[in-house]
N, C-alpha and C positions, 0 to 999 in steps of 0.2 A: 739250575735249580739246586737244591739237596737233594738228597736221599729221600726226604722226607715230602717234595714236592713244594717248599718253600723257596722262595726266592730269595737270592744270596745277596746281604749289601756289596756293593762294587763301591772302590774307593775312588774319588774322580782327583784327589791331588797329587800331583807327580812333584817329583823332586825337581824339574827342569820347569816347572810354571810357577816362578817367587811371586806372581801376583797374587795367587792362591792361596799361599802359603806365609808368607811376609806381610798379608796384610790382613791377617786374623788376629788380632789384639786382647781382645775383652776377656781371652782365656786367662790374660795378668793380672786383670784388675775387678772380675765378679765379686768377690768375697772382701768383706770389711777389712780385714787385716793384709790381704794383697794390697789395696789403696793406699795402706799403709806403706807397705815396703814399695813400693812405687815413687814415694818422693825421696829428693834429693836428700832435702835436710825434714825433717820431724824438729816440731815444735815442743818444745820440754820445756819444764819449770826450772830448769838453772838459765834458761835464755830470756827469762822474764826481769824487767829492772822496773818496780812500781816507783811512780812519782809522787812524794809529799810535800804539800804546803805549811809549814811550819810556822805562827806567829808569834809573837812577845805576850799573847795572854796565855798563860801556862796551862790553862784550865778552859783553852775553846775548843769547840766542837761543832760546826757549823756550815750546813750546806751550802756550796758553792751553784746558785742557781741557772748557770750557764753551761756547769760542767756535772752532766746529771751521775749522781749517787756519788761523788765525790764532795771532801769537806777540805776545810782547813781546819787544821790540826794545834794544839798547842802541849807541849812537851807530855805535860800530866797525861793528856789524854792518848796520845797515838802511841805512848812504850804498849800498853796493854792491848791496841786496834792490830799494833806490828807485832804481838804475840799470837794471834788469831792468826793471821796470815803465815807465821812461821811453821805453826801445825797444821797446815797446808801444804806445807813447802816451799812458801816465797824464801829466795836465796839472798834478795836485793833488790836495794832501793837507791832514791836520789833524792837528795833534799834540797828544799828550794826555800829560802828563807823568805815571811813576810812580815816588815814591821810596820804594825798598826800605831802604837803608841804616836800621840804628839811630839816633835821636837825630834824624833829619832831618825830623820832624813836630812842631808847634808849635801853637798855640791861633790864632796871627796868621797861618800858612801861611806863615813866612819864607821856606821852600825852594821856592817856586814861580818866583821868578824871579831863585834865586843865577843869578851869571855862570856859576859852575862846575855847574849843575846840568842836569838830562837835556834840559829842552827849548830851552833857549837854545846852549847846546853845539850842540843836533842842527839848531838852526834854523843856525846859522853854518858847519856842517858842510855840509848840504844846499844854501844859496844857492852856497858856493864849486865845489861838485863842479857844481851843477846850476844855473846862471843863471836859467833861462827856466822852472823847477818854482816852481809857486806855492803858498806855504808858507802856510796857515791855523793858529794856536793858538788852541786853547781855551783860554778864560781861565773859570779856578775855583778855587776853595780844596779844595776833599772829600779831594782827594787828597794834600794835603799836611797838613790839619791833623790833630791829635791826633784831635778827636773825630768827624771825618767828613762833616760839615756844610758847609755852602756859603758862611759866613761867619765873624763875630766872633762870638761867641754874649753874650748876657748872660747873669746867674748863676743866670735861671729858663732856659735854654737856648733861649728864642728868637734870633732876629737884631737885633743892633744894623747899625741900617740904617746910620747916617751912616759908621761906623768902617770895615763891611765894602765900603760903596761906594768910598771911600777908597783902602782897599788894595784893592780890585780895579781900580782906572784905574790904580794906580801898575803893579802887574802887566802890565797892558796897554800901558800905555807901555812897558815894560822892551823887550818882547817885541817892538815894533815898532822902537826901537834899536837890536835885534837884528840888524833884518830881514827881520822879518814882514811880509808882504805883506796880511794879515788879521789881527784878533784879533775871535774871536767867545765873548762872555760869557756862558755857560751858567747862571750861578749864579740867576737870576732873583729878582734882589734889586732892590726897587724903587729908581729913579734913576739905575742904573749907567751906562746907557746916553748920560746925560748927562755926567755925570761923568769918563767915559771919552773922548768926544769933546774936551772941558773939557783933560785931558790930552794928545791929541795936536795939541790946537791949540800949547798952551804949547809941547811937544814941538818942534813945528816939524815935523810926521810926517802930520797931518793930510791933506794934498795926497798921500799915496803910502802911505796905509795903510787898506782898507777896515774897517770898522766891521759885523758881519756878527752882528744880535742872533737868539738865542734865547728869540725875544718865546713865544712857544705852545709850552713845554715844560711835559708832564701829567705829575704824577704818576700810579705805576703801578708794574705787572706786569712790565715788559718791559726793565727793566734789570742783571737778574742777572746775566748771564755779564759784562757792565760791568763792574759791580762787583767781580768776581772779576777780572778783568783788571788793575782801574786799583787796586785797595784801598782802594775808596772810600766803600765800606759806613759808616754813621751809626754808632758805637757805641754810641747810642743813641736812643730816638724815630724820626721819620722824616720827609721834606722836605714836608709837605702843606700844612704853610703858608705856605708860599714855590713851587712849584709847583704847576700849575694843576690843578683836582680833570677827573677825565676828564669831567664832564658838561660843564665850564665853556665853552661856546663863545661866549658872551657877554662873560667875563672874556679870553677869549684875542683880542679884535675888541678890547676897549679895550688890553690890551699891545700891541698891532702897531700901533694909533693911537698910543699914549702914543709907542712908541721910535720911530717914524718923525720926530716931530716933538722928539723929544732929537736927531736926528742919525746914527741909524741908515742905513746905506748897503744893507744886506741884511734881507733877516728869513729865521727858521728857525722850521720845526714840527718838534716832536720830538715821540713817535713818527712814522712815515707810516702806515704801512697801515688807522690804528684813528680816522685823526685828517685822513680825506680832505676832510671837507667844512671843515677850519681851514683846510688846503691851498686851497682854493679860497676860504673868506673872505680868505686873506692876499693871493691875487694881485687879489681884486677893492679891498682895501682899498690896496692898497702897487701899483699897475697900474704906475709906472714904475720899478721896482728891483728887483733878481733876489730869486727864491722859492727858497729853500733847504730838501730835508727830509730828516732824519736817519732811514734804516734802521735802528733801532737794534738793539741785542745779541740782545734776544728773540725780534724779529722775524726776525731773518736763523738764529738758532738754534732756530725752529719752522719755519723751512722745508728745515733741513737733517735738520732730526728727520724733517720727514713725508717725505722723500725716501728715508730710510736704511728707511722700514715700507713704502717700496713706495706710499706714498698719491698722491705728484706725482712729475713728471720733475723736477727739480733745477733746469734752466735753461730749461725753458721757465714756471716758476713761478716765477722771479725775475725775468723778464724781464714776466711781468704784474703784477706786481707793482710794478714800477718804468713800467709806463705805464701802472698805475694815478694813482702821485703825476704824471706830468706831465700827464694828463688833466684832476686836479683843478685843476690850473694852475702847480706845481713846474718851476722851470726848470733848479735844482740839485737832485742827490743823494747824501748821502755813503751810503756802503755799503761793506757789508765781501765785499761781490760784486764789487767795483772790480775786482780779477786777473782775476775771472772773464770779465765785461765784457770786458775787454781782448782777451780773446784770444774769446770769444763773436761779439763785433761784425764781426770779420775774417773769422768763416767765415760769415753772413749773405748 
């Protein structure tokens, strides 16, 4: 008892009772700022890369029905639009060409690096308008081939590796010559990283163009909206013989190690949410390079569909998905949520 007759508070926690001390965690995250401090990695605007679909109609601005809030853009429309995002903090974009005019597709993806085609024109326009914007170009052939596959084909429909690799390297080098800061081959054809690196070296561009490899790109059911947007669905068969099987963790690890040895400057895992173990593997195997993951069109569309049904809150689930990628080991995220995140991050 104290002098005035009230009971004194008696501490019940003792130093030799660790179950009483170490189990009290909530003091460390009771405040919103503390919850931010508890995150090993925080989502920042510099970690975001925004995918853009660029068509060969310079004035196009068309909604993509299966990809909520996303559009196909022509070069004249995309430049001012990107400017609105840069004002909010956008730092990087990745470009996907979408040739729509008759006669632009052939078995050799001739239009992929057409100097008057959508990608090269957009590289130059964006670089001129926004010198500090980091421009990545997806390097693939599926959007430009008449058959919709990611390489040049044999008569039996399989990928002709040597010719495909030469063509992919030529496309990548031409994007770098146009001013791309990074080329990102997504085709998954064996050996293309070495060929592209050699091409960049021969062109005197390897010192100023990052080579980001889609090393671990898995086949599956999450690409439908993208193929609607890019017009890149195969006209026959599928891509299971060159994209990785969903259970192929060992194959992914081997591909990551191979691509690092061939000169990749960064590693990408695609898709993201269903492949967090692969992101973790990439972070382990490629400790000294950036790890990027692509939250693909199907993942994005599913979150929107769940939010429309009232199952989840869109903003909350978008952040949750992004933090799952960061926890797993990614440092960069390609996501269609980028315009939303640019605003949401200012609100937090």
